[in-house]
RONUKE-995836 format. One record per atom (N, C-alpha, C): x negated, y negated, z negated. Coordinates in steps of 0.02 Angstrom, whole numbers, padded with zeros to 5 digits, always signed. Layout:
N
XYZ ...
***
This chain:
280
-08499-10135-03110 -08508-10203-03087 -08458-10249-03123 -08485-10302-03154 -08443-10350-03188 -08424-10407-03142 -08359-10423-03140 -08335-10479-03099 -08321-10539-03145 -08345-10597-03125 -08334-10658-03164 -08274-10697-03136 -08229-10715-03180 -08172-10757-03161 -08174-10820-03205 -08171-10877-03173 -08173-10940-03209 -08106-10953-03245 -08111-10981-03304 -08050-10996-03344 -08004-11042-03306 -08033-11090-03268 -07990-11137-03232 -07950-11104-03177 -07974-11047-03150 -07935-11011-03100 -07873-10981-03132 -07880-10956-03193 -07823-10928-03229 -07773-10984-03244 -07799-11041-03267 -07756-11099-03281 -07717-11120-03219 -07750-11124-03162 -07718-11145-03100 -07661-11098-03081 -07673-11033-03086 -07622-10984-03068 -07563-10986-03116 -07576-10991-03181 -07523-10994-03230 -07480-11056-03218 -07512-11112-03206 -07476-11175-03191 -07428-11165-03132 -07454-11139-03077 -07413-11130-03017 -07356-11080-03029 -07370-11028-03068 -07320-10977-03081 -07264-11002-03125 -07280-11045-03173 -07228-11075-03215 -07179-11115-03173 -07205-11153-03126 -07163-11194-03082 -07124-11149-03034 -07158-11100-03004 -07125-11054-02957 -07067-11017-02990 -07080-10988-03049 -07029-10947-03082 -06967-10987-03100 -06976-11051-03114 -06920-11093-03135 -06881-11123-03076 -06908-11116-03015 -06875-11145-02957 -06848-11095-02907 -06880-11037-02904 -06863-10989-02851 -06849-10920-02880 -06792-10892-02863 -06775-10824-02885 -06820-10774-02850 -06846-10725-02886 -06888-10674-02855 -06848-10635-02803 -06882-10607-02753 -06849-10574-02697 -06805-10516-02719 -06830-10476-02766 -06791-10418-02789 -06727-10441-02825 -06733-10494-02865 -06675-10520-02901 -06624-10549-02852 -06649-10586-02802 -06604-10616-02753 -06564-10563-02715 -06598-10509-02696 -06564-10455-02659 -06510-10422-02701 -06526-10406-02764 -06477-10374-02808 -06420-10422-02823 -06435-10486-02831 -06384-10536-02844 -06333-10539-02787 -06358-10541-02725 -06314-10545-02667 -06273-10481-02659 -06304-10423-02672 -06268-10360-02668 -06212-10358-02720 -06227-10382-02780 -06177-10382-02833 -06120-10430-02818 -06137-10486-02787 -06085-10535-02769 -06034-10504-02722 -06058-10462-02676 -06013-10429-02629 -05970-10375-02663 -05995-10348-02719 -05959-10295-02754 -05904-10323-02801 -05913-10385-02822 -05865-10414-02870 -05794-10415-02840 -05746-10390-02879 -05677-10383-02855 -05631-10438-02880 -05650-10470-02935 -05608-10523-02963 -05615-10587-02922 -05559-10620-02908 -05560-10683-02870 -05600-10737-02907 -05589-10742-02973 -05626-10791-03013 -05700-10772-03016 -05713-10706-03021 -05782-10683-03022 -05819-10700-02958 -05784-10692-02901 -05814-10710-02836 -05829-10784-02833 -05784-10824-02861 -05794-10896-02862 -05856-10915-02903 -05864-10882-02960 -05923-10895-03002 -05986-10876-02964 -05986-10819-02931 -06044-10798-02891 -06061-10850-02838 -06010-10877-02805 -06022-10928-02753 -06055-10990-02783 -06032-11010-02842 -06062-11068-02875 -06134-11055-02895 -06147-10994-02920 -06215-10976-02940 -06261-10973-02879 -06234-10947-02824 -06274-10942-02762 -06291-11012-02736 -06243-11057-02740 -06256-11126-02718 -06309-11159-02762 -06306-11145-02827 -06356-11172-02874 -06426-11147-02857 -06432-11083-02840 -06497-11054-02822 -06523-11087-02758 -06479-11100-02711 -06499-11131-02648 -06525-11202-02659 -06489-11240-02699 -06509-11309-02714 -06576-11310-02750 -06584-11266-02799 -06647-11263-02837 -06706-11248-02792 -06696-11200-02746 -06750-11180-02700 -06767-11235-02651 -06716-11267-02622 -06728-11316-02569 -06750-11384-02596 -06723-11404-02654 -06738-11470-02682 -06792-11467-02736 -06817-11407-02749 -06869-11397-02800 -06849-11428-02868 -06791-11406-02891 -06769-11424-02959 -06757-11358-02996 -06761-11358-03062 -06755-11296-03100 -06688-11261-03087 -06691-11194-03084 -06631-11154-03076 -06583-11166-03134 -06612-11175-03194 -06573-11185-03255 -06604-11241-03296 -06563-11280-03331 -06589-11334-03373 -06632-11307-03430 -06619-11245-03452 -06662-11214-03503 -06719-11180-03466 -06776-11213-03463 -06834-11185-03427 -06874-11137-03470 -06848-11120-03528 -06872-11064-03566 -06936-11074-03605 -06952-11023-03645 -07017-11018-03677 -07060-10972-03634 -07121-10992-03621 -07164-10955-03574 -07188-10890-03607 -07169-10834-03577 -07193-10768-03598 -07241-10743-03544 -07302-10725-03563 -07353-10705-03515 -07376-10634-03529 -07373-10592-03478 -07401-10524-03483 -07466-10522-03443 -07521-10504-03477 -07586-10501-03444 -07614-10430-03447 -07630-10402-03390 -07666-10339-03386 -07737-10356-03362 -07784-10349-03407 -07852-10373-03394 -07899-10315-03382 -07929-10314-03323 -07977-10261-03307 -08037-10264-03354 -08060-10206-03377 -08115-10205-03425 -08182-10226-03394 -08183-10232-03327 -08244-10255-03293 -08240-10329-03276 -08195-10366-03307 -08189-10438-03296 -08223-10476-03352 -08262-10526-03333 -08291-10572-03381 -08263-10641-03368 -08233-10672-03419 -08203-10738-03411 -08254-10791-03432 -08266-10838-03389 -08318-10888-03398 -08287-10958-03399 -08312-11001-03441 -08289-11071-03441 -08235-11086-03491 -08225-11042-03539 -08174-11054-03590 -08140-10989-03610 -08099-10993-03662 -08065-10933-03686 -08003-10919-03644 -07985-10855-03641 -07927-10834-03602 -07863-10865-03629 -07855-10864-03694 -07794-10892-03725 -07787-10967-03710 -07842-11003-03716 -07841-11075-03702 -07824-11087-03628 -07851-11045-03584 -07839-11053-03513 -07765-11042-03496 -07735-10992-03527 -07664-10978-03516 -07621-11036-03541 -07634-11058-03602 -07594-11112-03630 -07603-11178-03592 -07663-11188-03565 -07673-11248-03525 -07632-11244-03460 -07628-11184-03432 -07587-11175-03372 -07514-11188-03386 -07489-11164-03443 -07419-11178-03462 -07410-11253-03473 -07457-11283-03508 -07454-11355-03521 -07449-11396-03456 -07493-11380-03409 -07493-11417-03345 -07431-11401-03304 -07410-11338-03304 -07352-11318-03265 -07289-11353-03289 -07278-11355-03354 -07218-11385-03381 -07219-11461-03379 -07280-11490-03383 -07285-11563-03380 -07281-11588-03307 -07323-11560-03264 -07325-11583-03195 -07264-11560-03155 -07234-11504-03176 -07174-11479-03143 -07110-11509-03169 -07116-11555-03217 -07058-11589-03247 -07007-11538-03274 -07033-11487-03308 -06991-11436-03338 -06977-11454-03410 -06919-11437-03435 -06900-11456-03502 -06945-11423-03554 -06968-11462-03602 -07011-11436-03655 -06967-11417-03714 -06964-11352-03728 -06915-11327-03777 -06946-11294-03838 -07013-11297-03844 -07046-11261-03899 -07055-11307-03959 -07032-11282-04017 -07035-11321-04078 -07064-11279-04135 -07090-11312-04187 -07109-11278-04249 -07046-11249-04279 -07049-11186-04304 -06986-11150-04319 -06942-11180-04373 -06970-11211-04425 -06929-11236-04479 -06919-11312-04475 -06973-11348-04465 -06968-11421-04462 -06942-11446-04395 -06942-11402-04343 -06914-11415-04277 -06948-11473-04242 -07013-11480-04254 -07052-11532-04219 -07074-11505-04152 -07057-11541-04098 -07073-11519-04031 -07147-11524-04016 -07175-11472-03985 -07247-11473-03968 -07261-11516-03907 -07209-11536-03872 -07210-11585-03817 -07241-11560-03751 -07263-11497-03748 -07290-11471-03685 -07273-11398-03673 -07225-11373-03712 -07200-11304-03707 -07251-11251-03726 -07305-11270-03758 -07352-11222-03785 -07341-11217-03861 -07364-11163-03892 -07401-11107-03862 -07355-11058-03826 -07384-11024-03778 -07349-10969-03744 -07351-10907-03788 -07306-10860-03774 -07309-10794-03805 -07347-10750-03756 -07405-10725-03777 -07450-10689-03731 -07457-10616-03753 -07445-10571-03707 -07455-10500-03719 -07515-10476-03678 -07565-10448-03712 -07626-10427-03679 -07629-10351-03673 -07655-10327-03616 -07667-10256-03606 -07733-10248-03568 -07777-10207-03594 -07841-10194-03561 -07834-10133-03515 -07851-10142-03452 -07845-10088-03403 -07912-10077-03368 -07914-10028-03324 -07974-10017-03284 -07977-10068-03228 -08038-10078-03201 -08046-10120-03143 -08074-10189-03157 -08070-10231-03105 -08101-10297-03109 -08051-10352-03087 -07988-10341-03103 -07937-10391-03086 -07897-10409-03148 -07862-10465-03143 -07815-10485-03195 -07745-10488-03164 -07701-10448-03190 -07632-10443-03167 -07590-10489-03213 -07558-10539-03184 -07522-10589-03223 -07447-10588-03206 -07406-10586-03258 -07334-10596-03250 -07313-10652-03296 -07282-10703-03267 -07255-10759-03305 -07180-10753-03306 -07151-10752-03366 -07078-10742-03373 -07050-10794-03421 -07029-10852-03396 -06997-10902-03440 -06931-10873-03467 -06922-10875-03533 -06863-10843-03563 -06819-10895-03597 -06760-10905-03569 -06711-10950-03600 -06680-10918-03661 -06657-10959-03706 -06635-10932-03770 -06560-10920-03776 -06521-10939-03725 -06451-10919-03726 -06445-10844-03727 -06485-10811-03684 -06486-10738-03682 -06532-10708-03735 -06587-10742-03749 -06635-10716-03799 -06602-10707-03867 -06559-10755-03884 -06525-10752-03949 -06476-10693-03955 -06459-10664-03899 -06411-10608-03899 -06446-10540-03902 -06511-10540-03907 -06549-10477-03907 -06547-10443-03975 -06557-10377-03974 -06549-10338-04035 -06602-10283-04041 -06618-10265-04104 -06658-10205-04118 -06617-10159-04163 -06616-10095-04145 -06581-10044-04184 -06631-09992-04207 -06636-09981-04271 -06680-09928-04297 -06636-09866-04309 -06626-09828-04256 -06582-09770-04259 -06616-09711-04293 -06575-09663-04313 -06601-09600-04340 -06610-09552-04282 -06660-09506-04286 -06670-09457-04232 -06606-09419-04214 -06564-09405-04264 -06502-09368-04252 -06453-09407-04208 -06462-09473-04204 -06417-09514-04162 -06427-09497-04088 -06488-09478-04069 -06502-09453-04002 -06483-09500-03946 -06474-09472-03887 -06459-09510-03827 -06392-09547-03832 -06343-09515-03864 -06278-09548-03870 -06283-09609-03915 -06326-09606-03965 -06337-09664-04008 -06370-09721-03971 -06416-09703-03926 -06450-09753-03885 -06399-09788-03840 -06356-09749-03808 -06304-09777-03764 -06258-09825-03802 -06238-09804-03862 -06193-09845-03902 -06228-09910-03924 -06293-09906-03939 -06331-09966-03958 -06333-10016-03901 -06345-09992-03840 -06349-10037-03782 -06281-10070-03771 -06228-10031-03773 -06161-10058-03762 -06142-10108-03817 -06161-10092-03878 -06147-10137-03934 -06179-10205-03924 -06243-10204-03903 -06279-10267-03892 -06246-10308-03837 -06226-10276-03783 -06195-10312-03727 -06126-10339-03747 -06087-10298-03782 -06021-10320-03804 -06026-10381-03849 -06073-10379-03896 -06081-10434-03943 -06108-10497-03908 -06146-10487-03855 -06172-10544-03817 -06116-10579-03780 -06071-10539-03750 -06014-10567-03714 -06035-10620-03664 -06002-10679-03665 -06018-10732-03617 -06081-10771-03636 -06106-10762-03697 -06161-10804-03722 -06227-10792-03686 -06234-10735-03653 -06297-10719-03618 -06295-10739-03545 -06245-10781-03526 -06238-10806-03457 -06236-10749-03406 -06187-10705-03412 -06181-10651-03362 -06161-10678-03294 -06178-10641-03240 -06203-10572-03241 -06275-10569-03265 -06289-10520-03307 -06352-10516-03342 -06396-10459-03317 -06459-10461-03337 -06504-10404-03329 -06519-10380-03400 -06514-10315-03411 -06523-10287-03478 -06589-10248-03481 -06635-10272-03522 -06698-10237-03532 -06693-10196-03596 -06715-10133-03593 -06709-10087-03650 -06777-10054-03664 -06796-10054-03727 -06855-10017-03748 -06835-09962-03796 -06856-09901-03783 -06838-09844-03825 -06902-09811-03850 -06909-09805-03916 -06967-09770-03944 -07019-09818-03973 -07077-09791-03987 -07130-09831-04017 -07113-09849-04089 -07125-09912-04106 -07111-09938-04173 -07065-09999-04166 -07051-10031-04222 -07008-10090-04223 -07029-10142-04171 -07095-10159-04172 -07117-10211-04125 -07129-10185-04055 -07148-10121-04049 -07163-10093-03983 -07100-10089-03940 -07044-10068-03969 -06983-10062-03929 -06960-10131-03906 -06970-10183-03947 -06950-10250-03927 -06993-10275-03869 -07057-10262-03872 -07102-10283-03818 -07084-10246-03753 -07069-10182-03758 -07049-10144-03699 -06985-10171-03668 -06937-10189-03710 -06874-10215-03685 -06886-10280-03647 -06930-10323-03673 -06947-10386-03639 -06983-10371-03573 -07032-10326-03576 -07070-10310-03515 -07026-10277-03462 -06977-10238-03484 -06933-10204-03437 -06896-10253-03392 -06883-10313-03417 -06848-10363-03377 -06889-10386-03317 -06956-10378-03321 -06999-10402-03267 -07011-10349-03213 -06984-10289-03223 -06995-10236-03173 -06959-10253-03108 -06995-10242-03053 -06965-10252-02987 -06904-10205-02981 -06847-10232-02963 -06786-10192-02962 -06786-10141-02906 -06834-10146-02860 -06840-10095-02808 -06875-10032-02835 -06909-10039-02891 -06944-09982-02922 -06898-09945-02969 -06900-09878-02965 -06858-09837-03007 -06901-09796-03055 -06875-09781-03114 -06914-09743-03163 -06933-09674-03136 -06992-09650-03156 -07014-09584-03133 -06985-09528-03176 -06963-09545-03237 -06933-09495-03282 -06859-09486-03265 -06837-09426-03246 -06768-09417-03223 -06714-09441-03272 -06721-09426-03337 -06668-09446-03383 -06664-09522-03391 -06721-09556-03384 -06721-09629-03389 -06686-09659-03328 -06699-09632-03270 -06666-09655-03208 -06591-09645-03214 -06570-09586-03238 -06499-09571-03246 -06467-09617-03298 -06504-09631-03351 -06477-09673-03405 -06467-09745-03380 -06513-09770-03339 -06505-09837-03311 -06441-09841-03269 -06431-09791-03227 -06372-09790-03184 -06307-09786-03225 -06307-09742-03275 -06248-09733-03316 -06232-09796-03356 -06283-09827-03385 -06270-09886-03427 -06248-09946-03385 -06275-09952-03324 -06253-10007-03281 -06178-09999-03265 -06158-09937-03251 -06088-09923-03237 -06044-09939-03297 -06065-09916-03357 -06025-09927-03417 -06021-10001-03436 -06076-10037-03428 -06076-10108-03443 -06030-10146-03396 -06030-10127-03332 -05988-10161-03284 -05914-10144-03292 -05899-10093-03331 -05829-10076-03345 -05803-10112-03408 -05847-10151-03440 -05826-10188-03501 -05780-10246-03483 -05785-10270-03421 -05740-10324-03399 -05762-10394-03419 -05822-10402-03446 -05846-10469-03465 -05851-10514-03404 -05883-10488-03352 -05883-10521-03287 -05928-10583-03282 -05935-10610-03221 -05976-10669-03209 -05953-10729-03251 -06000-10760-03285 -05983-10817-03327 -05943-10798-03389 -05933-10734-03401 -05893-10711-03457 -05819-10723-03447 -05799-10735-03384 -05729-10751-03370 -05690-10693-03341 -05718-10633-03349 -05684-10573-03325 -05706-10554-03255 -05709-10488-03242 -05729-10465-03176 -05761-10397-03180 -05785-10374-03122 -05811-10306-03117 -05888-10303-03117 -05921-10362-03116 -05994-10363-03120 -06015-10403-03182 -06034-10366-03234 -06060-10397-03295 -06136-10396-03295 -06165-10344-03267 -06238-10337-03264 -06260-10323-03192 -06317-10351-03175 -06348-10339-03109 -06392-10277-03111 -06422-10264-03169 -06468-10208-03175 -06479-10191-03249 -06497-10129-03261 -06520-10106-03327 -06589-10075-03317 -06640-10104-03348 -06709-10079-03342 -06731-10051-03409 -06756-09990-03409 -06773-09956-03472 -06846-09934-03472 -06881-09946-03528 -06948-09918-03539 -06947-09875-03601 -06987-09822-03601 -06990-09777-03659 -07062-09767-03682 -07069-09744-03745 -07135-09731-03774 -07126-09680-03829 -07174-09635-03839 -07168-09588-03894 -07159-09623-03962 -07122-09592-04006 -07109-09623-04071 -07122-09573-04128 -07111-09593-04189 -07123-09552-04249 -07065-09502-04257 -07080-09445-04287 -07029-09394-04297 -06969-09418-04338 -06979-09471-04379 -06926-09494-04423 -06884-09551-04394 -06899-09572-04333 -06863-09631-04308 -06844-09629-04235 -06802-09676-04216 -06782-09685-04146 -06768-09760-04135 -06820-09801-04129 -06810-09873-04119 -06782-09888-04049 -06736-09934-04046 -06707-09956-03982 -06701-10032-03982 -06728-10064-03932 -06721-10137-03925 -06684-10153-03861 -06642-10203-03864 -06605-10227-03805 -06620-10301-03797 -06655-10318-03743 -06671-10388-03729 -06633-10408-03666 -06586-10453-03675 -06541-10472-03620 -06567-10535-03586 -06559-10538-03520 -06578-10598-03483 -06520-10619-03438 -06514-10683-03426 -06461-10709-03383 -06472-10688-03310 -06428-10710-03266 -06428-10686-03197 -06491-10704-03157 -06529-10756-03178 -06588-10774-03139 -06649-10732-03158 -06652-10708-03220 -06707-10663-03242 -06774-10686-03213 -06796-10745-03231 -06854-10777-03201 -06919-10741-03216 -06957-10728-03163 -07025-10703-03172 -07064-10711-03106 -07129-10721-03114 -07174-10726-03058 -07234-10681-03071 -07261-10651-03018 -07314-10602-03027 -07371-10615-02978 -07433-10612-03002 -07492-10620-02960 -07548-10576-02987 -07595-10559-02942 -07656-10524-02962 -07714-10566-02938 -07761-10581-02984 -07820-10619-02964 -07883-10579-02978 
***
């Protein structure tokens, strides 16, 4: 049975999600944020957490953006193979949703042509990742990505002999080099395996994982725990001003890779780690 979804329904949802993600911290992020605030031992670090918490409260209650950098819209779409989209193309529908969300939501338009730096004036085009799945639904994740943290991301093309220890060193290297520039406390997304572009996409997607969900692969779960502990011992701290909480979470995705390589990508996000999720 084929299910028909109108393009304007996709546009409507994308529009609302762009506004939602930029104004309200997701429940899982809010819970981990508050837990981490209680764990911070530095007096200055605690003060920074209090300021960040107040900022989140004001954004939520007054409906103003959590951050002045409202990001470039990154969209993850899982499209059921039994869905037929009617009334326009999927890509146009998504970009129209971003256009309306950023314009009507009074969100900063930050997208420019890469060399001439001419602003597109509506924050389009979005970066869209498509995945075809079973079923008759469309699973949508909208993740506005600010570039303070995006600019601190790294890809490492390791050798197979580097192994797990090489992966750990790559993650720590990326976080150390990011320092205060990624607006800590941060969330660290990691992609291991695949190819050059696959590991980067996994690292970005890992940031959108609900923090209540844990990896099913034992070594990945253990690696997340170990790396969070090691990152928090770096002393970078909230706002990069020192402290015991540098990262709120480390989320890792893996994929089989070629016998000759070990790609690792680290995509860092600031403390708000904005994302909204819906299924239509």
